[in-house]
PAZA-648558 format. One record per residue (C-alpha): residue in three letters; x, y, z. Coordinates in steps of 0.001 Angstrom, whole numbers, plus 500000, padded with zeros to 6 digits. Example, Ala and Ser with C-alpha at 12.3 -4.5 7.8 and 13.67 -1.06 7.14 Angstrom:
residues 2
ALA512300495500507800
SER513670498940507140
//
This chain:
residues 872
MET500205500268500105
THR501465503232499141
GLN502137505716501941
PHE500753509480501691
LEU502478512454502942
PRO499872515057504220
PRO499172517774501806
SER500972520127503539
THR504128517878503772
LEU503661517449499610
ILE503167521099499149
ASN506024522250500861
THR508425519688499582
MET507291520261495575
MET507023516277495690
PHE503024516664495118
GLU502962517051491662
GLU505549514421490849
PHE503292511770492352
PRO502790509108490508
ILE498911508242490773
PRO496325510633490061
LEU495357512553492869
VAL493677515441493877
VAL493261516849497945
VAL490045519671498588
ASP488965521076501734
SER485943520716503628
GLN484241523144501309
GLY485549521226498378
GLU488048523720497137
ILE491108522442495193
VAL494498522396497601
ALA496453520725495702
PHE497001518249492717
SER499211515639491299
ALA500447516148488033
ALA499174512541486807
MET495603514201487264
ASN496224515179483356
GLN494716511860482989
VAL491971512701484360
TRP491070515662482824
ASP492618518869480710
TYR492781521582483221
SER495775523257483983
GLU497209523564487177
THR496337527537487662
SER493119526693486695
LEU492784524356489183
LEU493616525808492330
ASN491149527276494761
GLN488739526299492792
ASN485463523923493860
LEU485535520733492888
TRP481850520116492531
HIS482270523313489594
LEU484478521315487755
LEU483513518254487441
PRO480430517042484862
GLN476971516539486047
THR477254512515485846
TRP480166512595487884
GLN478977514410490363
ALA476227511990490750
HIS478603509110491108
LEU481088510887493299
GLN479084512994495785
PRO477186510594497896
ALA480712508856498536
TYR482253512146499094
LYS479604512920501923
ALA480377509694503275
ALA483825509951503972
ILE483208513741505638
ILE480393512327508115
THR481515509119509174
ASN485648510009508710
GLN485695506841506381
THR487432505738503313
GLY484675505537500838
TYR484912504530496997
ALA482575504956494037
GLN483178504247490468
ILE482480506388486891
PHE482915506297483410
ASP484202508697481546
ALA482375508555478445
PRO484530511034475602
HIS487769508875476794
GLN486619505451477136
ARG487768505154480190
TRP486227504015484224
TRP488191505295487137
GLN487370503769490441
VAL487595506805493210
GLY489339506552496761
PHE487499509417499803
VAL490202509798502041
PRO489266511159504899
LYS492619513345506733
ALA492479514617509788
ASN493184518519508867
ARG489322518027507405
SER490995517573503522
ILE489888515291501744
TRP491776513443498920
LEU490647512065496070
ILE492991508807494374
PHE492184507564491034
TRP492853504092489945
ASP492647503288486653
LEU490233500334486182
THR489984500367482027
THR491089497524481384
GLN489622495124483670
GLN486091496772483077
GLU486617495726479453
GLU488182492263480614
LEU484782492048482538
ILE482579493100480258
TRP483882490965477457
HIS483852488062479444
GLN479841488820480169
ALA479557488591476823
GLN480885485473475730
LEU479222483832478845
THR475605485658477449
GLU476482483682474006
LEU477627480559475169
ARG474014480408477232
ARG472630481716473913
TRP473936478612472242
TYR472719476350474825
ASP469052477657474923
ARG469214477220471007
LEU470536473811471075
GLN467926472670473870
THR465650473813471654
ILE466521472368468483
ALA466372469132470681
GLU462879469750471639
ILE461512471299468008
SER463174469244465288
GLN461609467023463501
GLN464975464693464234
VAL465148462175466784
PHE468950461922467595
TRP470428458748469387
GLU473360457225470477
TRP474559453680470013
HIS478028452846472934
ILE478567449315471642
GLN480839447547474379
ASP477666447748476162
ASP474780447568473500
THR473183450722475561
THR471273453683473367
LEU470913457076473964
TRP467789458955472654
VAL467531462704472486
GLY464059464562470712
ASN460382464139470042
THR460164460798469474
VAL456628460502470937
SER455974462872467642
LEU457789460753465818
PHE457015456561466672
GLY454499457097469354
TYR457293455857471950
THR457935457728474767
LEU461905458367475943
ASP461839455993478338
THR459942453329476155
MET462651453654473422
PRO465293450627472531
GLN467837450327475452
SER470219448252473167
GLY471252448039469941
GLN469527444625468803
ALA465997446426470594
TRP466264448503467581
LEU466466446424465248
ASP463841444601466094
LEU461414447359465118
ILE462906448114461538
HIS461009446337459084
PRO462675442854458494
ASP463136443178454631
ASP465554446706455579
VAL467383445141458384
THR470043443712456014
ALA470778446828454596
VAL470856448820457433
GLN473125446672459228
ALA475339446480456211
GLY475363450502456431
TRP476727450477459776
GLU479305448086458853
SER480355450193456222
SER480670453234458449
GLN482540451308461208
ASN485208450278458438
SER485459452808456373
GLY484790455737459058
VAL482619457707456907
PRO479389458732457643
TYR476323456888455946
CYS472507457291454676
CYS469970454947454758
GLU466212455199454108
TYR464128452561456002
ARG461048451823457739
VAL460625451120461547
ARG457630450249463291
CYS455499452912465679
GLN454077452187468932
ASP449880452320466594
GLU452100449151464394
HIS451937451312461396
TYR455439451408459503
ALA456953454681459285
TRP459541455711456974
VAL462497457344458057
ARG466222458757456903
ASP469293457676459234
CYS472750459320458855
SER475071458065461396
GLN478368457447461724
TYR480696455534463872
PHE483154457524466275
HIS486412455927467899
SER487562457198471538
GLU490762457418472482
SER489896455008475233
GLY488376452248472842
GLU485375452534472786
PHE482736452358469657
ARG480145454894469877
LEU477501454948466674
LEU475710458613466575
GLY472788459155464359
ALA470183461007463226
VAL466566460140462514
ALA463603461964460407
ASP460153461085459583
ILE460209460513455598
SER456970458583455266
SER455627462121453402
ARG458269462268451103
LYS457415458550450050
ASP453505459034449465
ALA454785461615448011
GLU456732459439445587
ALA454217457125445013
ALA451455459733444063
ILE454528461303441726
ALA454403457713439755
SER450268457334440143
ASN450252460622438380
GLU452544459519435636
LEU450929457165434470
ARG448164459132433885
PHE449955461887432173
LYS450592458915429911
ASN447398457889429515
LEU446203461821428790
VAL449053462347426365
ALA448164459330424544
ASN444316460467423802
LEU445538464587422549
PRO444979465103419161
GLY448551465824418652
HIS452102465389419932
VAL453260466461423312
PHE456835467406423743
ARG460052468452425572
CYS463186469738423954
ALA466281471755424430
ASN466250475884422797
ASP469223475093420597
PRO469358475242416663
ASP468771471306416833
TRP465675471436419286
THR467143468411420561
ILE464360466341421734
GLN464152465306425482
TYR460584464151425185
LEU457897463088422894
SER454720461220423240
ASP453905458089420779
ASN451334459422418842
ILE454014461597417044
GLU454162458206414939
GLN449911458689413687
THR450782462751412622
VAL454247462640410815
GLY454597459303410279
TYR458140458635412091
PRO458388456759415777
ALA458799458994418484
VAL462240457161419238
ASP463733458307415791
PHE463463462198417088
ILE464741461700421268
ASN468318463094421470
ASN468115463729418000
CYS468932459454417127
ARG468033459284413659
ARG466355462656412708
THR465965466178413850
PHE462301467519414172
ALA463642470765412620
SER464561468508409802
ILE460942467502408444
ILE459672470940409059
HIS459093472648405298
PRO462676474184404218
ASP461239477084403742
ASP459886477926406932
GLN462359476328409069
GLN464241479591410042
TYR460972481650410297
VAL459940479262412953
TYR463132479240414816
ASP463193483419414545
THR460298483834415706
ILE459903481496418792
GLN463212482982419668
GLU461803486623419265
ILE458693485551420907
PHE461179484960423894
GLN462495487666423955
ARG459250489098425862
GLN456762486430427274
ASN457546482782427795
HIS454145481656426018
TYR454792481605421719
GLY452432479814419620
VAL453577479597415852
GLU452331477695412367
TYR454534476103410067
ARG454240473062406954
VAL455919469932407956
ILE456819467211405315
ARG455268463801406357
ALA457093460379406074
ASP454814459566402371
GLY456227463150401513
GLN452690465173401746
VAL453096468371403566
ARG450621469384406294
TRP450435472583408348
PHE450657472357412145
TYR449928474667414816
GLU452563474881417929
SER451737476189421214
GLY454666475781423922
GLN456509477617426635
ALA459636478186427334
ILE461157476949430962
HIS464305479074432350
ASN467340477969433982
ALA468587479977437544
ALA470138482391434864
GLY467042483680433214
GLU467308481803429652
ALA465195479562428264
GLN466620476506428406
TYR464123474012427421
ILE460813473969425115
ASP457231472296426633
GLY454544472368424046
ILE451951469831421718
SER451793470443417990
ILE448608469889416486
ASP447480469350412709
ILE445880472110411347
THR445816471561407737
VAL442136471465406646
GLN441566474783408532
LYS444446476426407309
GLN442860475666403657
ALA439946477150404602
GLU442110480334406588
LEU444231480845403359
GLU441054480680400883
LEU439264483276403151
ALA442869485189403063
GLN442639485404399354
SER439090486311399488
GLU439528489267402059
SER442626490357399763
ARG440588490995396670
PHE438025492741399055
ARG440327495397400774
GLN442131496040397293
LEU438740497620395950
VAL437980499808398709
GLU439365502844397828
ASP437908505443400843
VAL439189503691403641
ALA440437505833406265
VAL444417504252406146
GLY446385504391403234
ILE446704501066400981
ILE449535499807398834
VAL450213496594397126
HIS453458495266395515
ASN453984492127393371
PRO456500489861394669
GLN459101491662392700
GLY458348494770394751
GLU456385496763392133
ILE453690498889393221
ILE450484497703390951
LEU447655498991393238
ALA447876502419395927
ASN444625504193397366
GLU444457508226397240
ARG444806508080401341
ALA448302506453400065
ALA449327509031397831
ASN448381511793400066
ILE449879510415403300
LEU453143510341401212
GLY452936513578399341
LEU452874512081396146
SER450329511244392915
LEU449306507896392003
ASP451299508252388469
GLN454422508366391052
LEU453706505560392973
LEU452578503055390147
GLY454872500841388759
LYS457823501679391260
SER459961500097394087
ALA460996501328397149
GLN464382501636395154
ASP462661504137392438
LEU461632505992394832
ASP464729506390397150
TRP462690507192400058
TYR464606508259403139
VAL463524506414406247
VAL464345505913409567
ASN463175504048412786
GLU462230505675416347
THR466045506031417676
GLY466411508438413875
GLU468350505381412311
ARG468322505484408498
LEU466666502484407246
THR467920500954403881
ALA465238499844401782
ALA466293495412402231
GLN464852496782405929
PHE461436498154405062
PRO458614496270406058
SER457410495635402939
ALA460690493959402253
ARG461023492361405453
ALA457715490528404544
THR458815489671401271
ALA461870488307402113
GLN460010486174405243
LEU456731485304403602
ILE455819486212407385
PRO453378489382408695
ILE455394492723409764
ARG452936494577411682
ASP452464497739413617
VAL456095499360412681
VAL456499502876413151
LEU458423504551410507
GLY459850508384410406
VAL459295509223406207
ASN460824512595404844
ARG458184513585402025
PRO459354515652398422
SER458492518288400969
GLN461535517438402990
ASP459261517355406212
LEU459408514297408224
ILE455783512504408766
TRP456104509217410903
LEU453748506350409943
GLN452388503250411433
VAL453395500436408589
THR451906497048408393
ALA452686494745405762
GLU451360491418405067
PRO452226488473402291
HIS449501486701400679
PHE449728483557399095
ASN448096481810396113
ALA446657478077396482
SER449849476998396263
GLN451432478522399082
GLN453182480704396625
LEU453944484483397113
GLU451416486352395127
GLN451229490342396911
VAL452204491841399972
VAL449203494432401396
ILE451379497774403020
THR448700499353405564
LEU449899503086406259
SER448390505217409224
ASP449684508818409794
ILE450519509151413529
THR452732512131413057
GLN450684514467415576
ARG450059510937417821
LYS453946510700417935
GLN454930514364418596
VAL452568514099421735
GLU454223511076422835
ASP457519512525422123
ALA457259515597424076
LEU455715513921426963
ARG458585511514427140
TYR460992514743426622
GLN459030516386429371
SER459631513168431293
GLN462968512470430285
ARG464020515982431119
GLU462469515162434869
GLN463907512496435537
THR467770513746434517
LEU467046517175436424
ASN466345514817439628
ARG469167512395439126
LEU471661515584438716
ILE469864517163441561
LYS470724513764443583
ALA473967513441442679
ILE474743517104443578
ARG473206516768447139
ASN474863513671447784
SER478398514398446545
LEU480664517146447222
ASN483673515980444803
LEU483176518613441692
ALA485244516296439439
GLU482519513121439918
ILE479466516009440180
PHE480612517662436840
GLN481203514543435177
THR477752512742435800
THR476160516232434619
VAL477702516347430916
ASP476882512519430606
GLU473219513562431602
ILE472537516302429325
GLY474474514622426698
HIS471992511564426407
LEU468992513707427530
LEU469901516391424383
ASN471728513624421648
VAL473928516404421409
ASP477991516304420120
ARG479865517962423102
VAL478927519018426866
ALA481524520547428749
ILE482340522443432127
VAL484467525095431516
GLN486498526946434305
TYR486572530650434697
GLN490552531686435820
PRO490773535145436136
GLU493859535517437975
LEU495845533908434647
GLY493346535670432724
GLN491658532251430712
TRP489198530081430529
ASP489990526404430921
HIS487931523685429643
ILE487972520953432539
ILE485334518309431936
GLU483247517734428517
TYR481217514617427053
LEU481268513778423757
ARG479112511500421768
GLU481362509985419600
SER484747509383420408
SER486211510375416870
LEU485119513937418301
PRO488511516175418593
PRO488366516811422659
SER488023519973424215
GLN489626519258427682
GLY492620520954428653
LEU491607523530425839
ILE492968527132427100
ILE490312530053425684
PRO492130533911426164
ASP489448535844428408
ALA491296539515426999
GLN489287540554423912
ASN487243537745423948
PRO483487538847423364
ILE481742535636424134
ALA483721535351427740
THR482774539483428305
SER479249538000428068
LEU479590535222429613
LYS481224537245433377
GLN477581539491432756
GLY475921536414433769
GLN473917536336430067
THR473187532907428011
VAL475076533154424403
GLN473297531284421451
ILE475362530855418655
HIS474471529453415303
GLN476623528004413063
ALA479817529647414933
GLU482323529003412168
THR480113531581409867
LYS479855534404412458
PRO482322537757412134
ASN481843538866415740
LEU483438536303417713
GLY486662537581418078
GLU489609536424416701
PHE490331533417418652
ASN487274531787418932
ARG486921532632415038
GLU490062530607414417
LEU488896527651417160
ALA485243527491415473
THR486493526479412733
SER487534522594414671
PHE484486522630416561
PRO481978524073413500
GLY478099524037413948
ASN475540525418416709
TRP477028526662420385
LEU475121527049423809
MET477269528488426415
VAL475108529131429942
PRO477172531202432888
LEU477805529368436333
GLN477454532194438504
VAL478226531242441979
GLU477768534020444597
ALA476965536559441865
HIS480286535647440123
THR481182534149437245
TRP483077530936438277
GLY482633528952434534
SER480169528110431817
LEU478283525202430929
THR478598524693426854
LEU477356522904424570
GLN477979521940421041
GLN475611520599417905
ARG477793520025414799
HIS473989519757412769
PRO473939523185411318
ASP469465523041410729
GLN469257521521415093
ALA469042525094416729
TRP468546525476420135
HIS465246525175421588
PRO463747527949424177
SER463215524586426643
GLU466755523399426455
VAL468223526448427338
SER465822527166430082
LEU466411523483431168
LEU470528524278431068
GLU469842527515432714
VAL468531525070435849
ILE471445522444435601
ALA474066525301435512
ASP472041527110438869
GLN472107523749440692
LEU475636522962439498
ALA476340526574441273
VAL475301525621444483
ALA477309522410444143
ILE480679524240443229
ARG480006526519446522
GLN479206523572448931
ALA482732522088447479
GLU484212524962448140
LEU483176525486451450
TYR483744521725452171
GLN486614522417451211
SER487569525141453326
LEU486449523419456190
GLN488655520818456194
ALA491921522330455813
ALA490576524573459003
ASN490177521379460767
GLN493480519731459634
GLU495324522922460663
LEU493131522787464398
SER494469519239464742
ARG498006520139463873
LEU498176523160466429
ALA496630521655468985
ILE499140518478469239
THR502634520943467991
ASP504591523179470237
ASP504269526758468653
LEU508098528019469428
THR510094523888468003
GLN507085523006465884
ILE507437519408467375
ALA505062517482469833
ASN504201519215472866
ARG503716518289476398
ARG500202517336476084
HIS500665515413473306
PHE503864513557474676
ASP501504512527477601
GLU498877510727475385
CYS501651509106473065
LEU503025507857476445
ALA500017506026477477
ARG498815504743474642
GLU502625503021473242
TRP502869501664477252
ASN499434499401476856
ARG500321498374473243
LEU503709497323474194
LEU502767495596477505
ARG500482493789474956
GLU502688493085472481
GLN505667492416475583
ALA507968494247473818
PRO510478497254474988
LEU509956500913475258
SER512700503419475851
LEU512437506862476681
VAL515163509565476420
PHE515145513600478628
CYS517545515720477157
ASP518537518924478370
VAL520421521807476601
ASP523825522340478861
ASP524029525986480144
PHE520604527370478505
LYS519939529767480832
ALA523779531290480341
TYR522785531162476855
ASN519812533146477154
ASP521897535608478996
PHE524515535923476753
TYR522731535866473454
GLY519315537351474518
HIS515704535179474393
GLN515322535349470787
ALA518867534022470042
GLY517638531544472798
ASP514265530569470720
GLU516026530109467508
CYS518634527726469232
LEU515617525656470778
TYR514373525324467451
LEU517314524048466240
VAL517911521601468711
ALA514256519862468170
GLN514700519490464460
ALA518580517720465223
LEU516068515561467111
GLY513571514858464762
THR515816513939462018
LYS517545511104463963
ALA514067509815465906
ARG512902509522462116
ARG510445506052462151
ALA506570507008461791
VAL506349505199465975
ASP508830507604467237
LEU507805510641469177
VAL509815513370469592
ALA508370516391472131
ARG509055519469474035
TYR508860518268477220
GLY509601522230478885
GLY511676524836478634
GLU514575523540477516
GLU514232520243477777
PHE512971517480475035
ALA511748513990475607
ILE512012511034472543
ILE509469507928472665
LEU511091505212471274
PRO508651501811470838
HIS510242498286470108
THR513378499790470795
ASP515873498422473729
GLY519043500041475449
ALA521214499780472871
GLY518948501247470232
ALA518466504460472013
SER521938504616473244
ARG522614504546468895
VAL519855507057468537
VAL521361509036470985
GLU525089508988469882
ASN523891510005466138
ILE521385513269467577
GLN525133514300469333
ALA526998513960466019
SER524172515955464346
LEU524106518929467079
LYS528267518820466955
ALA527892519126462844
LEU525536522366463611
GLU528229523812465821
ILE525869526567467436
PRO527983529025469452
HIS528144528892473102
GLY530033531431474265
ALA528896531031478310
SER529129527710478148
ARG530774525375480720
VAL531090522461479149
SER531653523541474840
PRO532477526808472710
VAL529155525196470937
VAL525678524100471800
THR525673520780473653
VAL522947518346474868
SER522762515952477714
PHE520756513034477706
GLY518788510590480131
ILE517857507222478783
SER515279504375480229
THR514375501506478658
GLY512891498101480131
ARG508930496295479050
PRO505788497326479984
THR504229495206482454
PRO501065494893484301
GLU502355496120487722
GLY504507498722486283
SER503351502981484889
PRO504792504970482330
VAL505669506756485808
HIS508524504735486188
LEU510126505288482276
LEU509951508876483194
GLU511515508837486401
ALA514153506403485400
ALA515069509074482448
ASP515332511845484648
GLN517218510373486738
ALA519859509131484587
LEU519298513020483095
TYR520670513911486249
GLN523827511461486571
ALA524681513089482905
LYS524215516246484355
ALA526028515665487784
GLU528848513947485434
GLY529963516753483672
ARG527417517120481113
ASN527839516997477326
THR526952512333477408
TYR524561510181478731
ARG523668508311481228
ILE521056504640480500
ILE518694503201483480
HIS517182499493482500
VAL513773499519484493
PRO512706496277485417
//
């Protein structure tokens, strides 16, 4: 037990503040009369701010609630009391002892219990987790649908765990007590298999699983699945462990499946067509095919299974094979079910029409892996349908006053019939249409994405080539007047009785107004979605590069322009820099990195005045300024530049380029760009404020731990680092060395050269210390006045000595004059080294005291040297 001196003695001898344990002394009124320097481990108050202060005015409310009862009890009873507190900001536990003294003062002694409390909490958590797992295991045993058993083979005894009543009807105490008794309950037909499994597991040591029947309490047999394994203990004991689960319902289901399969076969045999499953591959490899296939195509089913003798695709009419495959695959892109008609060549050479209906079966990746379906002979219906279609075709040719345009062309693509409505829609006369083909008319046709189509891609050409209807295709057509109209087109091939193409009927509907409304609504929706995405990106990020790239990409895709760029104005350099851009095509010349001068630049002047600039065909404008006019030759087309105004100052511009000269900037586009520019200005301001705040915080953090004069660590940072390294090396059982050093005859130096020169001397010494303690874990700090301290983790006495010797050499090389020194004509330093391994019983204070004592010895023995003390 540490013996404490009365406070008056401590104060008089100046030993009180060097007391190694945090301690504070208060009088009967609670005013602080003394404290140890170690109290800085508990709070951050300085000496001048603590003396004569009332303890209860300084402590947080949470501390007072825990400490005052013990404090009052110590005063009343004159007996030592204790209390515990938790320092939440520093995550530390303290035990405080209240020791009353004869002079009516109270000593408050603080012990750090952080490590003990953390270990206690950890052990409690481990115990709680073990109890939770124990409860889980008990619950599993009680509610599991399995029964666990163990058979001790030497004494032939069994142990059962689980709900045996629900599984077998037996209670635990009526379950078989030996292995033989358990075999007696197993169905006689299954005993041999069970014994063979046990023997195999015993010989191989590998678990086995066996399904068998067990006689239950009510005499019925239940199917079980038994998974068991032999274990051989070090004492030579053999045990068989197993788990039994009821699989009666599964067995019943398997029997039901077998019955259903029989009914399925009977049902399939009576269907009017054949049922199949095939792989979704180019050959439609057959996996299953009903036997009645022979009635419909004349080949037995076995010929097609796994494409043994022929593929099913091989009996489809050659003209229909690709059409059937493409149609099925196209439908699978949109839905699972399909229906398709095609011709089949029977074994006797007859051509028959079939209707096939099927469904895709997908794998885990969502790909159509198999096709399940049925094919039915529809030859009679198809003949009637074709005759009706031919009749309807003749009828449609006679109707001229229908609301849609009608064009009919022969298999060679020549227009043989057209009504007035079709001619009016296309802006041509009937004479200009009749006898012409698509190639002759040279129509400029685009799809909905704006891509120009070749004549072979027209719906009429596709219907002619593929012999299938092409329906409801939306196309844009430039009429002779050069205005673009939008049409909904259907092309349907018609066949004669011999199934040869006779003509293709094309219907045209003018949907220009509808398309314009749809495009306007779609564009409005896209604008809103783009703006919402940009606002979300701006609000969720402070990374300007990321925000700028997202902005230019979104604008480029929305407006379909060739270039979108962010340009930053650099007033101090007198220039505009292209910093981020989007290019629709990689072949376009990049503008990123381009520098545009600010002087004599009319566009820059307008932007700095907050004006949006639009330029139509920039390369033809004479009043752009010399540099901009030259630039327009490299980047021709239409330009739109919206200023980025940040707090009434022009930060830069949002710049767009469109190379097509006929596409002027729409007012809605300009309005959208100005809204986006306002949002970008907010993002720029937010990012600038955030960067300023980060820089300020970093500087504050640095100043909090740095000595103003020497620019090395201060005393506070040294104390925190020493405590931290002590605890870390205590866990690692690694050495720790501490070096105290003092400038020799520094007071004489100050008196001789003046305090300003003394400050410069301390700075040079500090820098010399820092250059030799260069590891990331080393710390050089100003301990006070002309005294410095160095923390050297993972360093023993020999290593610390080498560091000191290197520092001495560095200081000697500096040759700082010291005309008032009793030791040397240049500045010298004395060193004290303490080294040892942290122990649970020890404290960083022991290292501090040893280093101080070693420094005292070095000074006593002539200075300009070092001494070392090994701390046990």
